[in-house]
PQR file with spaces between the fields and no chain letter, atoms N, CA, C, O and H, PARSE charges and radii, in Angstrom:
ATOM       1  N    MET     1     -20.384   11.652   -9.506 -0.4000 1.5000
ATOM       2  CA   MET     1     -20.742   10.283   -9.190 -0.0000 2.0000
ATOM       3  C    MET     1     -21.674   10.290   -7.979  0.5500 1.7000
ATOM       4  O    MET     1     -21.338   10.839   -6.930 -0.5500 1.4000
ATOM       5  N    THR     2     -22.831    9.683   -8.132 -0.4000 1.5000
ATOM       6  CA   THR     2     -23.778    9.644   -7.029 -0.0000 2.0000
ATOM       7  C    THR     2     -23.456    8.466   -6.116  0.5500 1.7000
ATOM       8  O    THR     2     -22.976    7.425   -6.563 -0.5500 1.4000
ATOM       9  H    THR     2     -23.104    9.237   -8.984  0.4000 1.0000
ATOM      10  N    GLN     3     -23.728    8.651   -4.849 -0.4000 1.5000
ATOM      11  CA   GLN     3     -23.487    7.603   -3.873 -0.0000 2.0000
ATOM      12  C    GLN     3     -24.753    6.787   -3.674  0.5500 1.7000
ATOM      13  O    GLN     3     -25.857    7.328   -3.620 -0.5500 1.4000
ATOM      14  H    GLN     3     -24.118    9.497   -4.486  0.4000 1.0000
ATOM      15  N    THR     4     -24.578    5.487   -3.566 -0.4000 1.5000
ATOM      16  CA   THR     4     -25.722    4.631   -3.279 -0.0000 2.0000
ATOM      17  C    THR     4     -26.065    4.743   -1.797  0.5500 1.7000
ATOM      18  O    THR     4     -25.265    5.226   -0.996 -0.5500 1.4000
ATOM      19  H    THR     4     -23.682    5.047   -3.610  0.4000 1.0000
ATOM      20  N    LYS     5     -27.247    4.296   -1.452 -0.4000 1.5000
ATOM      21  CA   LYS     5     -27.688    4.330   -0.055 -0.0000 2.0000
ATOM      22  C    LYS     5     -26.724    3.530    0.819  0.5500 1.7000
ATOM      23  O    LYS     5     -26.408    3.940    1.936 -0.5500 1.4000
ATOM      24  H    LYS     5     -27.897    3.903   -2.103  0.4000 1.0000
ATOM      25  N    GLY     6     -26.257    2.387    0.311 -0.4000 1.5000
ATOM      26  CA   GLY     6     -25.319    1.558    1.069 -0.0000 2.0000
ATOM      27  C    GLY     6     -23.995    2.268    1.304  0.5500 1.7000
ATOM      28  O    GLY     6     -23.415    2.166    2.385 -0.5500 1.4000
ATOM      29  H    GLY     6     -26.514    2.053   -0.597  0.4000 1.0000
ATOM      30  N    THR     7     -23.517    2.987    0.296 -0.4000 1.5000
ATOM      31  CA   THR     7     -22.262    3.720    0.440 -0.0000 2.0000
ATOM      32  C    THR     7     -22.407    4.824    1.477  0.5500 1.7000
ATOM      33  O    THR     7     -21.514    5.036    2.298 -0.5500 1.4000
ATOM      34  H    THR     7     -23.989    3.070   -0.582  0.4000 1.0000
ATOM      35  N    VAL     8     -23.520    5.516    1.436 -0.4000 1.5000
ATOM      36  CA   VAL     8     -23.768    6.586    2.410 -0.0000 2.0000
ATOM      37  C    VAL     8     -23.817    6.003    3.819  0.5500 1.7000
ATOM      38  O    VAL     8     -23.234    6.569    4.744 -0.5500 1.4000
ATOM      39  H    VAL     8     -24.245    5.343    0.769  0.4000 1.0000
ATOM      40  N    GLN     9     -24.504    4.882    3.988 -0.4000 1.5000
ATOM      41  CA   GLN     9     -24.609    4.255    5.304 -0.0000 2.0000
ATOM      42  C    GLN     9     -23.238    3.815    5.814  0.5500 1.7000
ATOM      43  O    GLN     9     -22.931    4.000    6.992 -0.5500 1.4000
ATOM      44  H    GLN     9     -24.977    4.422    3.237  0.4000 1.0000
ATOM      45  N    ARG    10     -22.401    3.230    4.935 -0.4000 1.5000
ATOM      46  CA   ARG    10     -21.061    2.813    5.340 -0.0000 2.0000
ATOM      47  C    ARG    10     -20.209    4.020    5.720  0.5500 1.7000
ATOM      48  O    ARG    10     -19.433    3.959    6.674 -0.5500 1.4000
ATOM      49  H    ARG    10     -22.650    3.079    3.978  0.4000 1.0000
ATOM      50  N    THR    11     -20.351    5.111    4.979 -0.4000 1.5000
ATOM      51  CA   THR    11     -19.593    6.327    5.284 -0.0000 2.0000
ATOM      52  C    THR    11     -19.986    6.889    6.638  0.5500 1.7000
ATOM      53  O    THR    11     -19.125    7.285    7.425 -0.5500 1.4000
ATOM      54  H    THR    11     -20.981    5.161    4.204  0.4000 1.0000
ATOM      55  N    VAL    12     -21.277    6.925    6.912 -0.4000 1.5000
ATOM      56  CA   VAL    12     -21.758    7.416    8.208 -0.0000 2.0000
ATOM      57  C    VAL    12     -21.237    6.516    9.325  0.5500 1.7000
ATOM      58  O    VAL    12     -20.775    7.007   10.355 -0.5500 1.4000
ATOM      59  H    VAL    12     -21.976    6.604    6.273  0.4000 1.0000
ATOM      60  N    GLU    13     -21.309    5.201    9.123 -0.4000 1.5000
ATOM      61  CA   GLU    13     -20.830    4.271   10.145 -0.0000 2.0000
ATOM      62  C    GLU    13     -19.329    4.434   10.363  0.5500 1.7000
ATOM      63  O    GLU    13     -18.858    4.458   11.501 -0.5500 1.4000
ATOM      64  H    GLU    13     -21.683    4.802    8.286  0.4000 1.0000
ATOM      65  N    PHE    14     -18.581    4.545    9.265 -0.4000 1.5000
ATOM      66  CA   PHE    14     -17.135    4.733    9.377 -0.0000 2.0000
ATOM      67  C    PHE    14     -16.815    6.006   10.155  0.5500 1.7000
ATOM      68  O    PHE    14     -15.997    5.987   11.075 -0.5500 1.4000
ATOM      69  H    PHE    14     -18.964    4.525    8.342  0.4000 1.0000
ATOM      70  N    ASN    15     -17.457    7.108    9.787 -0.4000 1.5000
ATOM      71  CA   ASN    15     -17.203    8.386   10.465 -0.0000 2.0000
ATOM      72  C    ASN    15     -17.519    8.299   11.953  0.5500 1.7000
ATOM      73  O    ASN    15     -16.768    8.816   12.780 -0.5500 1.4000
ATOM      74  H    ASN    15     -18.122    7.124    9.039  0.4000 1.0000
ATOM      75  N    THR    16     -18.616    7.656   12.292 -0.4000 1.5000
ATOM      76  CA   THR    16     -19.004    7.518   13.699 -0.0000 2.0000
ATOM      77  C    THR    16     -17.967    6.701   14.462  0.5500 1.7000
ATOM      78  O    THR    16     -17.522    7.102   15.537 -0.5500 1.4000
ATOM      79  H    THR    16     -19.226    7.236   11.620  0.4000 1.0000
ATOM      80  N    LEU    17     -17.587    5.562   13.905 -0.4000 1.5000
ATOM      81  CA   LEU    17     -16.599    4.708   14.573 -0.0000 2.0000
ATOM      82  C    LEU    17     -15.258    5.413   14.697  0.5500 1.7000
ATOM      83  O    LEU    17     -14.617    5.357   15.746 -0.5500 1.4000
ATOM      84  H    LEU    17     -17.949    5.236   13.032  0.4000 1.0000
ATOM      85  N    PHE    18     -14.831    6.079   13.623 -0.4000 1.5000
ATOM      86  CA   PHE    18     -13.539    6.761   13.618 -0.0000 2.0000
ATOM      87  C    PHE    18     -13.498    7.872   14.658  0.5500 1.7000
ATOM      88  O    PHE    18     -12.513    8.017   15.382 -0.5500 1.4000
ATOM      89  H    PHE    18     -15.352    6.125   12.771  0.4000 1.0000
ATOM      90  N    MET    19     -14.563    8.648   14.730 -0.4000 1.5000
ATOM      91  CA   MET    19     -14.583    9.773   15.660 -0.0000 2.0000
ATOM      92  C    MET    19     -14.640    9.312   17.116  0.5500 1.7000
ATOM      93  O    MET    19     -14.271   10.067   18.015 -0.5500 1.4000
ATOM      94  H    MET    19     -15.363    8.529   14.142  0.4000 1.0000
ATOM      95  N    ASN    20     -15.098    8.085   17.358 -0.4000 1.5000
ATOM      96  CA   ASN    20     -15.135    7.551   18.720 -0.0000 2.0000
ATOM      97  C    ASN    20     -13.785    7.010   19.180  0.5500 1.7000
ATOM      98  O    ASN    20     -13.616    6.690   20.357 -0.5500 1.4000
ATOM      99  H    ASN    20     -15.399    7.471   16.627  0.4000 1.0000
ATOM     100  N    LEU    21     -12.827    6.903   18.268 -0.4000 1.5000
ATOM     101  CA   LEU    21     -11.490    6.443   18.630 -0.0000 2.0000
ATOM     102  C    LEU    21     -10.693    7.586   19.227  0.5500 1.7000
ATOM     103  O    LEU    21     -10.915    8.751   18.897 -0.5500 1.4000
ATOM     104  H    LEU    21     -12.964    7.163   17.312  0.4000 1.0000
ATOM     105  N    ASN    22      -9.758    7.244   20.112 -0.4000 1.5000
ATOM     106  CA   ASN    22      -8.861    8.278   20.616 -0.0000 2.0000
ATOM     107  C    ASN    22      -7.800    8.550   19.528  0.5500 1.7000
ATOM     108  O    ASN    22      -7.804    7.914   18.474 -0.5500 1.4000
ATOM     109  H    ASN    22      -9.577    6.298   20.381  0.4000 1.0000
ATOM     110  N    GLU    23      -6.911    9.485   19.798 -0.4000 1.5000
ATOM     111  CA   GLU    23      -5.938    9.887   18.775 -0.0000 2.0000
ATOM     112  C    GLU    23      -5.065    8.711   18.318  0.5500 1.7000
ATOM     113  O    GLU    23      -4.790    8.560   17.128 -0.5500 1.4000
ATOM     114  H    GLU    23      -6.907   10.002   20.654  0.4000 1.0000
ATOM     115  N    LYS    24      -4.637    7.888   19.266 -0.4000 1.5000
ATOM     116  CA   LYS    24      -3.808    6.728   18.930 -0.0000 2.0000
ATOM     117  C    LYS    24      -4.594    5.736   18.059  0.5500 1.7000
ATOM     118  O    LYS    24      -4.061    5.186   17.096 -0.5500 1.4000
ATOM     119  H    LYS    24      -4.860    8.011   20.233  0.4000 1.0000
ATOM     120  N    GLY    25      -5.846    5.522   18.408 -0.4000 1.5000
ATOM     121  CA   GLY    25      -6.699    4.633   17.623 -0.0000 2.0000
ATOM     122  C    GLY    25      -6.938    5.164   16.214  0.5500 1.7000
ATOM     123  O    GLY    25      -6.962    4.394   15.254 -0.5500 1.4000
ATOM     124  H    GLY    25      -6.279    5.969   19.190  0.4000 1.0000
ATOM     125  N    GLN    26      -7.114    6.483   16.089 -0.4000 1.5000
ATOM     126  CA   GLN    26      -7.303    7.080   14.769 -0.0000 2.0000
ATOM     127  C    GLN    26      -6.053    6.917   13.913  0.5500 1.7000
ATOM     128  O    GLN    26      -6.148    6.628   12.720 -0.5500 1.4000
ATOM     129  H    GLN    26      -7.094    7.108   16.869  0.4000 1.0000
ATOM     130  N    GLU    27      -4.883    7.103   14.519 -0.4000 1.5000
ATOM     131  CA   GLU    27      -3.627    6.917   13.776 -0.0000 2.0000
ATOM     132  C    GLU    27      -3.483    5.468   13.319  0.5500 1.7000
ATOM     133  O    GLU    27      -3.069    5.205   12.190 -0.5500 1.4000
ATOM     134  H    GLU    27      -4.805    7.337   15.488  0.4000 1.0000
ATOM     135  N    ALA    28      -3.825    4.535   14.195 -0.4000 1.5000
ATOM     136  CA   ALA    28      -3.750    3.115   13.839 -0.0000 2.0000
ATOM     137  C    ALA    28      -4.723    2.792   12.710  0.5500 1.7000
ATOM     138  O    ALA    28      -4.375    2.068   11.777 -0.5500 1.4000
ATOM     139  H    ALA    28      -4.162    4.748   15.112  0.4000 1.0000
ATOM     140  N    ALA    29      -5.941    3.325   12.791 -0.4000 1.5000
ATOM     141  CA   ALA    29      -6.938    3.085   11.746 -0.0000 2.0000
ATOM     142  C    ALA    29      -6.466    3.646   10.407  0.5500 1.7000
ATOM     143  O    ALA    29      -6.639    3.006    9.370 -0.5500 1.4000
ATOM     144  H    ALA    29      -6.224    3.913   13.549  0.4000 1.0000
ATOM     145  N    LEU    30      -5.876    4.830   10.424 -0.4000 1.5000
ATOM     146  CA   LEU    30      -5.365    5.416    9.182 -0.0000 2.0000
ATOM     147  C    LEU    30      -4.233    4.577    8.605  0.5500 1.7000
ATOM     148  O    LEU    30      -4.141    4.412    7.388 -0.5500 1.4000
ATOM     149  H    LEU    30      -5.735    5.350   11.266  0.4000 1.0000
ATOM     150  N    THR    31      -3.377    4.049    9.466 -0.4000 1.5000
ATOM     151  CA   THR    31      -2.284    3.185    8.999 -0.0000 2.0000
ATOM     152  C    THR    31      -2.842    1.935    8.326  0.5500 1.7000
ATOM     153  O    THR    31      -2.365    1.527    7.267 -0.5500 1.4000
ATOM     154  H    THR    31      -3.452    4.184   10.454  0.4000 1.0000
ATOM     155  N    VAL    32      -3.850    1.332    8.941 -0.4000 1.5000
ATOM     156  CA   VAL    32      -4.472    0.136    8.359 -0.0000 2.0000
ATOM     157  C    VAL    32      -5.097    0.473    7.006  0.5500 1.7000
ATOM     158  O    VAL    32      -4.921   -0.267    6.039 -0.5500 1.4000
ATOM     159  H    VAL    32      -4.238    1.664    9.801  0.4000 1.0000
ATOM     160  N    LEU    33      -5.823    1.580    6.938 -0.4000 1.5000
ATOM     161  CA   LEU    33      -6.472    1.967    5.681 -0.0000 2.0000
ATOM     162  C    LEU    33      -5.448    2.255    4.581  0.5500 1.7000
ATOM     163  O    LEU    33      -5.653    1.880    3.427 -0.5500 1.4000
ATOM     164  H    LEU    33      -5.966    2.182    7.724  0.4000 1.0000
ATOM     165  N    LYS    34      -4.360    2.913    4.934 -0.4000 1.5000
ATOM     166  CA   LYS    34      -3.312    3.182    3.942 -0.0000 2.0000
ATOM     167  C    LYS    34      -2.686    1.886    3.458  0.5500 1.7000
ATOM     168  O    LYS    34      -2.379    1.748    2.274 -0.5500 1.4000
ATOM     169  H    LYS    34      -4.193    3.218    5.871  0.4000 1.0000
ATOM     170  N    SER    35      -2.493    0.932    4.366 -0.4000 1.5000
ATOM     171  CA   SER    35      -1.937   -0.371    3.994 -0.0000 2.0000
ATOM     172  C    SER    35      -2.885   -1.122    3.068  0.5500 1.7000
ATOM     173  O    SER    35      -2.457   -1.714    2.077 -0.5500 1.4000
ATOM     174  H    SER    35      -2.742    1.044    5.328  0.4000 1.0000
ATOM     175  N    LEU    36      -4.166   -1.097    3.393 -0.4000 1.5000
ATOM     176  CA   LEU    36      -5.158   -1.750    2.542 -0.0000 2.0000
ATOM     177  C    LEU    36      -5.220   -1.105    1.161  0.5500 1.7000
ATOM     178  O    LEU    36      -5.343   -1.801    0.153 -0.5500 1.4000
ATOM     179  H    LEU    36      -4.514   -0.617    4.198  0.4000 1.0000
ATOM     180  N    ASN    37      -5.135    0.213    1.116 -0.4000 1.5000
ATOM     181  CA   ASN    37      -5.144    0.930   -0.151 -0.0000 2.0000
ATOM     182  C    ASN    37      -3.936    0.528   -1.001  0.5500 1.7000
ATOM     183  O    ASN    37      -4.065    0.310   -2.205 -0.5500 1.4000
ATOM     184  H    ASN    37      -5.035    0.778    1.935  0.4000 1.0000
ATOM     185  N    PHE    38      -2.773    0.432   -0.373 -0.4000 1.5000
ATOM     186  CA   PHE    38      -1.566    0.019   -1.083 -0.0000 2.0000
ATOM     187  C    PHE    38      -1.721   -1.414   -1.615  0.5500 1.7000
ATOM     188  O    PHE    38      -1.420   -1.685   -2.777 -0.5500 1.4000
ATOM     189  H    PHE    38      -2.669    0.609    0.606  0.4000 1.0000
ATOM     190  N    ALA    39      -2.189   -2.322   -0.761 -0.4000 1.5000
ATOM     191  CA   ALA    39      -2.357   -3.716   -1.174 -0.0000 2.0000
ATOM     192  C    ALA    39      -3.348   -3.829   -2.331  0.5500 1.7000
ATOM     193  O    ALA    39      -3.140   -4.609   -3.260 -0.5500 1.4000
ATOM     194  H    ALA    39      -2.434   -2.103    0.184  0.4000 1.0000
ATOM     195  N    GLN    40      -4.414   -3.056   -2.268 -0.4000 1.5000
ATOM     196  CA   GLN    40      -5.407   -3.081   -3.337 -0.0000 2.0000
ATOM     197  C    GLN    40      -4.802   -2.574   -4.644  0.5500 1.7000
ATOM     198  O    GLN    40      -5.065   -3.135   -5.708 -0.5500 1.4000
ATOM     199  H    GLN    40      -4.583   -2.422   -1.513  0.4000 1.0000
ATOM     200  N    SER    41      -3.999   -1.524   -4.569 -0.4000 1.5000
ATOM     201  CA   SER    41      -3.392   -0.995   -5.798 -0.0000 2.0000
ATOM     202  C    SER    41      -2.425   -2.006   -6.404  0.5500 1.7000
ATOM     203  O    SER    41      -2.357   -2.137   -7.626 -0.5500 1.4000
ATOM     204  H    SER    41      -3.786   -1.069   -3.705  0.4000 1.0000
ATOM     205  N    VAL    42      -1.677   -2.722   -5.566 -0.4000 1.5000
ATOM     206  CA   VAL    42      -0.761   -3.746   -6.070 -0.0000 2.0000
ATOM     207  C    VAL    42      -1.545   -4.862   -6.748  0.5500 1.7000
ATOM     208  O    VAL    42      -1.179   -5.319   -7.830 -0.5500 1.4000
ATOM     209  H    VAL    42      -1.732   -2.615   -4.573  0.4000 1.0000
ATOM     210  N    MET    43      -2.623   -5.298   -6.107 -0.4000 1.5000
ATOM     211  CA   MET    43      -3.430   -6.369   -6.702 -0.0000 2.0000
ATOM     212  C    MET    43      -4.070   -5.918   -8.007  0.5500 1.7000
ATOM     213  O    MET    43      -4.160   -6.705   -8.949 -0.5500 1.4000
ATOM     214  H    MET    43      -2.921   -4.927   -5.228  0.4000 1.0000
ATOM     215  N    ASN    44      -4.516   -4.668   -8.083 -0.4000 1.5000
ATOM     216  CA   ASN    44      -5.098   -4.157   -9.316 -0.0000 2.0000
ATOM     217  C    ASN    44      -4.060   -4.112  -10.430  0.5500 1.7000
ATOM     218  O    ASN    44      -4.372   -4.426  -11.579 -0.5500 1.4000
ATOM     219  H    ASN    44      -4.443   -4.029   -7.318  0.4000 1.0000
ATOM     220  N    LEU    45      -2.830   -3.725  -10.104 -0.4000 1.5000
ATOM     221  CA   LEU    45      -1.763   -3.712  -11.115 -0.0000 2.0000
ATOM     222  C    LEU    45      -1.475   -5.118  -11.616  0.5500 1.7000
ATOM     223  O    LEU    45      -1.296   -5.332  -12.815 -0.5500 1.4000
ATOM     224  H    LEU    45      -2.576   -3.470   -9.171  0.4000 1.0000
ATOM     225  N    LYS    46      -1.431   -6.078  -10.694 -0.4000 1.5000
ATOM     226  CA   LYS    46      -1.196   -7.468  -11.098 -0.0000 2.0000
ATOM     227  C    LYS    46      -2.346   -7.987  -11.968  0.5500 1.7000
ATOM     228  O    LYS    46      -2.118   -8.716  -12.934 -0.5500 1.4000
ATOM     229  H    LYS    46      -1.576   -5.905   -9.720  0.4000 1.0000
ATOM     230  N    ARG    47      -3.565   -7.614  -11.626 -0.4000 1.5000
ATOM     231  CA   ARG    47      -4.727   -8.047  -12.403 -0.0000 2.0000
ATOM     232  C    ARG    47      -4.666   -7.457  -13.816  0.5500 1.7000
ATOM     233  O    ARG    47      -4.928   -8.154  -14.796 -0.5500 1.4000
ATOM     234  H    ARG    47      -3.750   -7.022  -10.841  0.4000 1.0000
ATOM     235  N    GLU    48      -4.320   -6.176  -13.913 -0.4000 1.5000
ATOM     236  CA   GLU    48      -4.198   -5.528  -15.222 -0.0000 2.0000
ATOM     237  C    GLU    48      -3.087   -6.174  -16.036  0.5500 1.7000
ATOM     238  O    GLU    48      -3.227   -6.392  -17.239 -0.5500 1.4000
ATOM     239  H    GLU    48      -4.107   -5.609  -13.117  0.4000 1.0000
ATOM     240  N    GLU    49      -1.990   -6.475  -15.367 -0.4000 1.5000
ATOM     241  CA   GLU    49      -0.867   -7.125  -16.042 -0.0000 2.0000
ATOM     242  C    GLU    49      -1.286   -8.506  -16.562  0.5500 1.7000
ATOM     243  O    GLU    49      -0.918   -8.894  -17.671 -0.5500 1.4000
ATOM     244  H    GLU    49      -1.876   -6.298  -14.390  0.4000 1.0000
ATOM     245  N    ASN    50      -2.048   -9.235  -15.762 -0.4000 1.5000
ATOM     246  CA   ASN    50      -2.511  -10.557  -16.155 -0.0000 2.0000
ATOM     247  C    ASN    50      -3.468  -10.469  -17.348  0.5500 1.7000
ATOM     248  O    ASN    50      -3.473  -11.355  -18.203 -0.5500 1.4000
ATOM     249  H    ASN    50      -2.347   -8.920  -14.861  0.4000 1.0000
ATOM     250  N    GLN    51      -4.272   -9.412  -17.410 -0.4000 1.5000
ATOM     251  CA   GLN    51      -5.186   -9.250  -18.537 -0.0000 2.0000
ATOM     252  C    GLN    51      -4.419   -8.952  -19.821  0.5500 1.7000
ATOM     253  O    GLN    51      -4.829   -9.367  -20.905 -0.5500 1.4000
ATOM     254  H    GLN    51      -4.268   -8.692  -16.716  0.4000 1.0000
ATOM     255  N    ARG    52      -3.296   -8.227  -19.697 -0.4000 1.5000
ATOM     256  CA   ARG    52      -2.471   -7.942  -20.873 -0.0000 2.0000
ATOM     257  C    ARG    52      -1.665   -9.158  -21.291  0.5500 1.7000
ATOM     258  O    ARG    52      -1.375   -9.337  -22.474 -0.5500 1.4000
ATOM     259  H    ARG    52      -2.963   -7.889  -18.817  0.4000 1.0000
ATOM     260  N    ASN    53      -1.296  -10.006  -20.314 -0.4000 1.5000
ATOM     261  CA   ASN    53      -0.482  -11.181  -20.575 -0.0000 2.0000
ATOM     262  C    ASN    53      -1.139  -12.378  -19.894  0.5500 1.7000
ATOM     263  O    ASN    53      -0.729  -12.759  -18.798 -0.5500 1.4000
ATOM     264  H    ASN    53      -1.531   -9.860  -19.353  0.4000 1.0000
ATOM     265  N    PRO    54      -2.148  -12.976  -20.523 -0.5600 1.5000
ATOM     266  CA   PRO    54      -2.938  -14.024  -19.870  0.2800 2.0000
ATOM     267  C    PRO    54      -2.163  -15.285  -19.495  0.5500 1.7000
ATOM     268  O    PRO    54      -2.656  -16.078  -18.694 -0.5500 1.4000
ATOM     269  N    THR    55      -0.978  -15.495  -20.041 -0.4000 1.5000
ATOM     270  CA   THR    55      -0.221  -16.702  -19.694 -0.0000 2.0000
ATOM     271  C    THR    55       0.439  -16.581  -18.337  0.5500 1.7000
ATOM     272  O    THR    55       0.840  -17.592  -17.760 -0.5500 1.4000
ATOM     273  H    THR    55      -0.577  -14.850  -20.692  0.4000 1.0000
ATOM     274  N    LYS    56       0.566  -15.355  -17.802 -0.4000 1.5000
ATOM     275  CA   LYS    56       1.179  -15.137  -16.494 -0.0000 2.0000
ATOM     276  C    LYS    56       0.124  -15.342  -15.409  0.5500 1.7000
ATOM     277  O    LYS    56      -1.003  -14.862  -15.535 -0.5500 1.4000
ATOM     278  H    LYS    56       0.240  -14.534  -18.270  0.4000 1.0000
ATOM     279  N    GLN    57       0.490  -16.053  -14.347 -0.4000 1.5000
ATOM     280  CA   GLN    57      -0.450  -16.337  -13.267 -0.0000 2.0000
ATOM     281  C    GLN    57      -0.378  -15.274  -12.190  0.5500 1.7000
ATOM     282  O    GLN    57       0.683  -14.706  -11.932 -0.5500 1.4000
ATOM     283  H    GLN    57       1.405  -16.443  -14.245  0.4000 1.0000
ATOM     284  N    LEU    58      -1.532  -15.006  -11.554 -0.4000 1.5000
ATOM     285  CA   LEU    58      -1.562  -14.115  -10.395 -0.0000 2.0000
ATOM     286  C    LEU    58      -0.925  -14.821   -9.216  0.5500 1.7000
ATOM     287  O    LEU    58      -1.055  -16.036   -9.072 -0.5500 1.4000
ATOM     288  H    LEU    58      -2.394  -15.467  -11.763  0.4000 1.0000
ATOM     289  N    VAL    59      -0.245  -14.075   -8.377 -0.4000 1.5000
ATOM     290  CA   VAL    59       0.401  -14.639   -7.182 -0.0000 2.0000
ATOM     291  C    VAL    59      -0.583  -14.615   -6.041  0.5500 1.7000
ATOM     292  O    VAL    59      -0.256  -15.042   -4.934 -0.5500 1.4000
ATOM     293  H    VAL    59      -0.140  -13.087   -8.494  0.4000 1.0000
């Protein structure tokens, strides 16, 4: 999978910001990212479930 110019720029920006954080800040950032990843996976599961059963509403 090729990366778009925007994706590359965001990755560079993320790496720069992350590396400028101290150890505590990096741990906090990783916790936030893991939480966001979990929330996104839950929402994707609900969306898939809604597509299989259109009468059920998303929360």
